[in-house]
FIVEXMI-121344 format. One record per residue (C-alpha): residue number from 1; x, y, z. Coordinates in nm, 2 decimals. Layout:
BEGIN
[node NUM, [X, Y, Z]] ...
//
This chain:
BEGIN
[node 1, [-6.46, -6.68, -0.40]] [node 2, [-6.30, -6.42, -0.67]] [node 3, [-6.47, -6.18, -0.45]] [node 4, [-6.29, -6.26, -0.19]] [node 5, [-5.95, -6.29, -0.32]] [node 6, [-5.97, -5.94, -0.49]] [node 7, [-6.10, -5.79, -0.14]] [node 8, [-5.75, -5.98, -0.03]] [node 9, [-5.54, -5.86, -0.28]] [node 10, [-5.63, -5.53, -0.26]] [node 11, [-5.63, -5.48, 0.16]] [node 12, [-5.25, -5.62, 0.17]] [node 13, [-5.11, -5.28, 0.03]] [node 14, [-5.35, -5.10, 0.20]] [node 15, [-5.24, -5.26, 0.57]] [node 16, [-4.88, -5.20, 0.45]] [node 17, [-4.93, -4.78, 0.36]] [node 18, [-5.10, -4.81, 0.73]] [node 19, [-4.83, -5.00, 0.92]] [node 20, [-4.55, -4.78, 0.73]] [node 21, [-4.71, -4.45, 0.80]] [node 22, [-4.75, -4.62, 1.14]] [node 23, [-4.42, -4.68, 1.19]] [node 24, [-4.26, -4.31, 1.04]] [node 25, [-4.48, -4.15, 1.32]] [node 26, [-4.34, -4.37, 1.61]] [node 27, [-4.03, -4.28, 1.45]] [node 28, [-4.11, -3.91, 1.46]] [node 29, [-4.17, -3.93, 1.78]] [node 30, [-3.83, -4.06, 1.95]] [node 31, [-3.62, -3.86, 1.71]] [node 32, [-3.78, -3.56, 1.89]] [node 33, [-3.73, -3.73, 2.23]] [node 34, [-3.35, -3.70, 2.13]] [node 35, [-3.40, -3.34, 2.01]] [node 36, [-3.54, -3.24, 2.33]] [node 37, [-3.33, -3.39, 2.55]] [node 38, [-2.99, -3.28, 2.32]] [node 39, [-3.18, -2.90, 2.32]] [node 40, [-3.24, -2.87, 2.64]] [node 41, [-2.91, -3.02, 2.77]] [node 42, [-2.74, -2.77, 2.50]] [node 43, [-2.93, -2.47, 2.73]] [node 44, [-2.80, -2.59, 3.03]] [node 45, [-2.42, -2.65, 2.92]] [node 46, [-2.44, -2.20, 2.91]] [node 47, [-2.41, -2.03, 3.24]] [node 48, [-2.71, -1.84, 3.31]] [node 49, [-2.52, -1.46, 3.24]] [node 50, [-2.44, -1.55, 2.92]] [node 51, [-2.81, -1.62, 2.73]] [node 52, [-2.85, -1.27, 2.59]] [node 53, [-2.50, -1.38, 2.41]] [node 54, [-2.58, -1.27, 2.07]] [node 55, [-2.21, -1.27, 1.80]] [node 56, [-2.37, -1.06, 1.55]] [node 57, [-2.61, -0.79, 1.61]] [node 58, [-2.90, -0.91, 1.35]] [node 59, [-2.92, -1.26, 1.48]] [node 60, [-3.09, -1.35, 1.78]] [node 61, [-2.97, -1.40, 2.08]] [node 62, [-2.91, -1.74, 2.28]] [node 63, [-3.23, -1.67, 2.49]] [node 64, [-3.39, -1.58, 2.20]] [node 65, [-3.28, -1.89, 1.97]] [node 66, [-3.44, -2.12, 2.24]] [node 67, [-3.76, -1.94, 2.30]] [node 68, [-3.81, -1.92, 1.91]] [node 69, [-3.77, -2.30, 1.88]] [node 70, [-4.02, -2.33, 2.14]] [node 71, [-4.22, -2.11, 1.95]] [node 72, [-4.23, -2.28, 1.63]] [node 73, [-4.25, -2.57, 1.80]] [node 74, [-4.59, -2.53, 1.92]] [node 75, [-4.73, -2.31, 1.65]] [node 76, [-4.65, -2.62, 1.37]] [node 77, [-4.74, -2.87, 1.62]] [node 78, [-5.11, -2.70, 1.73]] [node 79, [-5.19, -2.53, 1.33]] [node 80, [-5.07, -2.85, 1.11]] [node 81, [-5.07, -3.11, 1.28]] [node 82, [-5.33, -3.12, 1.63]] [node 83, [-5.53, -2.86, 1.40]] [node 84, [-5.65, -2.65, 1.63]] [node 85, [-5.52, -2.26, 1.79]] [node 86, [-5.21, -2.22, 1.89]] [node 87, [-5.20, -2.25, 2.25]] [node 88, [-4.95, -1.98, 2.30]] [node 89, [-5.07, -1.74, 2.03]] [node 90, [-5.27, -1.52, 2.26]] [node 91, [-4.93, -1.51, 2.48]] [node 92, [-4.65, -1.38, 2.27]] [node 93, [-4.34, -1.51, 2.49]] [node 94, [-4.10, -1.21, 2.55]] [node 95, [-3.80, -1.39, 2.55]] [node 96, [-3.64, -1.09, 2.75]] [node 97, [-3.88, -1.10, 3.04]] [node 98, [-3.74, -1.51, 3.06]] [node 99, [-3.49, -1.63, 3.24]] [node 100, [-3.31, -1.94, 3.23]] [node 101, [-3.51, -2.15, 3.43]] [node 102, [-3.84, -2.00, 3.29]] [node 103, [-3.64, -2.05, 2.89]] [node 104, [-3.62, -2.47, 3.00]] [node 105, [-3.97, -2.45, 3.13]] [node 106, [-4.10, -2.33, 2.83]] [node 107, [-3.89, -2.52, 2.54]] [node 108, [-3.95, -2.80, 2.74]] [node 109, [-4.33, -2.73, 2.72]] [node 110, [-4.31, -2.70, 2.33]] [node 111, [-4.08, -3.03, 2.29]] [node 112, [-4.35, -3.26, 2.50]] [node 113, [-4.68, -3.03, 2.36]] [node 114, [-4.49, -3.17, 2.05]] [node 115, [-4.45, -3.50, 2.16]] [node 116, [-4.83, -3.55, 2.17]] [node 117, [-4.96, -3.38, 1.90]] [node 118, [-4.73, -3.65, 1.69]] [node 119, [-4.78, -3.97, 1.92]] [node 120, [-5.19, -3.86, 1.85]] [node 121, [-5.19, -3.76, 1.48]] [node 122, [-5.41, -4.04, 1.27]] [node 123, [-5.14, -4.21, 1.04]] [node 124, [-5.47, -4.15, 0.79]] [node 125, [-5.43, -3.79, 0.78]] [node 126, [-5.05, -3.70, 0.69]] [node 127, [-5.13, -3.67, 0.34]] [node 128, [-5.40, -3.37, 0.43]] [node 129, [-5.27, -3.03, 0.28]] [node 130, [-5.24, -2.76, 0.40]] [node 131, [-5.17, -2.40, 0.22]] [node 132, [-4.78, -2.27, 0.30]] [node 133, [-4.58, -2.04, 0.13]] [node 134, [-4.75, -1.97, -0.19]] [node 135, [-4.78, -2.42, -0.23]] [node 136, [-4.92, -2.72, 0.00]] [node 137, [-4.76, -2.89, 0.23]] [node 138, [-4.88, -3.22, 0.40]] [node 139, [-4.89, -3.33, 0.76]] [node 140, [-4.59, -3.60, 0.66]] [node 141, [-4.40, -3.25, 0.55]] [node 142, [-4.47, -3.06, 0.88]] [node 143, [-4.36, -3.31, 1.07]] [node 144, [-4.01, -3.27, 0.89]] [node 145, [-4.00, -2.93, 0.85]] [node 146, [-4.08, -2.92, 1.26]] [node 147, [-3.76, -3.12, 1.36]] [node 148, [-3.59, -2.95, 1.09]] [node 149, [-3.61, -2.62, 1.19]] [node 150, [-3.52, -2.68, 1.50]] [node 151, [-3.17, -2.86, 1.40]] [node 152, [-3.14, -2.52, 1.22]] [node 153, [-3.11, -2.37, 1.51]] [node 154, [-2.99, -2.57, 1.77]] [node 155, [-2.68, -2.62, 1.54]] [node 156, [-2.67, -2.20, 1.52]] [node 157, [-2.68, -2.32, 1.95]] [node 158, [-2.42, -2.51, 1.89]] [node 159, [-2.16, -2.19, 1.74]] [node 160, [-2.28, -1.99, 2.02]] [node 161, [-2.17, -2.24, 2.31]] [node 162, [-1.82, -2.30, 2.12]] [node 163, [-1.80, -1.91, 2.06]] [node 164, [-1.87, -1.94, 2.48]] [node 165, [-1.52, -2.16, 2.44]] [node 166, [-1.86, -2.45, 2.61]] [node 167, [-1.78, -2.78, 2.43]] [node 168, [-2.13, -2.89, 2.35]] [node 169, [-2.27, -3.22, 2.49]] [node 170, [-2.22, -3.50, 2.28]] [node 171, [-2.49, -3.55, 2.05]] [node 172, [-2.79, -3.76, 2.07]] [node 173, [-3.00, -3.85, 1.76]] [node 174, [-3.19, -4.11, 1.63]] 
//
């Protein structure tokens, strides 16, 4: 009887952790789906002839920002969430060779790839660590990094819209 009670007492916390991890993953997936919708709506707002707009010589153009977001999403999701080779690694995307439709398609496919990766990640692997910038980061931290990085660049895109007298779309979050 004591043995059964001990098993029950020790299994309850682990089940709670698994449920919490699953909720975490589900919340990231929902947030990232909203991020996809929002980012694509921002990209659609700017006219095609302004896609090469760049407010400063040292920075990226509007189009380059969008492609950078997509490349980064593919890279982090493939290597650190899926633990597989980056599917675009051998075919580096060149923003200069893409038109608006191609950029939107590339960006949408990057978000879809990450959403699938996040949806399928085994919550038991969230604590797995990888070498990163002289330290270690786990999958949970990479989920946050993917979201944070794209949010950083989306914020820049909003400024680009405003500099072109375009009202950004209403924010879609959480």
